[in-house]
Wavefront OBJ file of the C-alpha trace (Angstrom):
o trace
v 8.048 -5.188 2.501
v 4.372 -7.192 2.402
v 4.310 -6.800 5.874
v 4.856 -3.507 6.761
v 2.668 -2.054 4.135
v -0.317 -4.329 5.692
v 0.688 -3.073 9.477
v 0.524 0.836 7.567
v -3.185 0.165 6.223
v -4.067 -2.227 8.361
v -3.472 0.791 11.382
v -5.538 3.280 8.754
v -8.696 1.375 8.616
v -11.344 -0.368 10.978
v -12.197 -3.077 9.318
v -9.149 -4.631 9.285
v -10.327 -8.068 8.151
v -11.163 -6.349 5.113
v -7.662 -5.845 3.870
v -6.451 -7.910 1.560
v -2.436 -7.071 -0.465
v -1.975 -8.950 -3.288
v 2.295 -9.192 -4.712
v 2.975 -8.743 -8.730
v 6.923 -9.185 -8.896
v 9.061 -9.092 -11.606
v 12.648 -8.879 -12.001
v 12.966 -4.940 -11.513
v 9.635 -3.923 -9.396
v 7.360 -4.685 -7.398
v 3.280 -3.600 -7.922
v 1.747 -4.186 -4.791
v -2.457 -4.620 -4.613
v -4.185 -3.119 -2.170
v -8.261 -3.457 -1.516
v -9.827 -2.857 1.566
v -13.414 -1.930 2.773
v -15.435 0.952 0.505
v -15.965 2.472 3.421
v -12.109 2.652 4.542
v -11.268 3.422 0.764
v -11.096 7.637 1.989
v -8.741 6.808 4.993
v -5.771 4.976 2.457
v -6.370 7.678 0.385
v -6.772 10.697 2.136
v -7.688 14.134 1.291
v -6.049 15.274 -2.236
v -4.195 12.032 -2.260
v -2.334 12.734 0.285
v -1.928 9.580 3.003
v -1.687 7.357 -0.449
v 1.293 9.598 -1.750
v 2.725 8.985 1.895
v 2.253 5.395 1.732
v 3.803 5.678 -1.867
v 7.253 6.785 -0.353
v 7.811 4.451 2.437
v 7.350 1.955 0.311
v 10.338 3.750 -2.385
v 12.565 4.404 0.858
v 12.000 0.233 1.853
v 12.378 -0.717 -1.858
v 15.695 1.192 -2.625
v 17.695 -0.632 -0.259
v 16.652 -3.823 -1.827
v 17.757 -2.305 -5.620
v 14.043 -2.280 -6.324
v 11.005 0.186 -7.720
v 7.887 -0.513 -5.987
v 4.668 1.060 -7.060
v 1.552 0.648 -4.753
v -2.427 0.718 -6.488
v -4.983 0.806 -4.177
v -8.486 -1.117 -5.740
v -11.653 -0.261 -4.462
l 1 2 3 4 5 6 7 8 9 10 11 12 13 14 15 16 17 18 19 20 21 22 23 24 25 26 27 28 29 30 31 32 33 34 35 36 37 38 39 40 41 42 43 44 45 46 47 48 49 50 51 52 53 54 55 56 57 58 59 60 61 62 63 64 65 66 67 68 69 70 71 72 73 74 75 76
């Protein structure tokens, strides 16, 4: 799942080397902490958070196959 998230994020940003994804896993849930360059944060979040919401929706769809809950946090 981390590779899918990294692919989505790296296609949105200009500085692909600055993308960092940390995965924190519990028994039933996974939290992805996404760090991108300051200049790219707006591109990842989108207007009124629409792109961020879409990314979270896609990740929840992948996680439902593994019967886990996923949350994606964007850290500035």
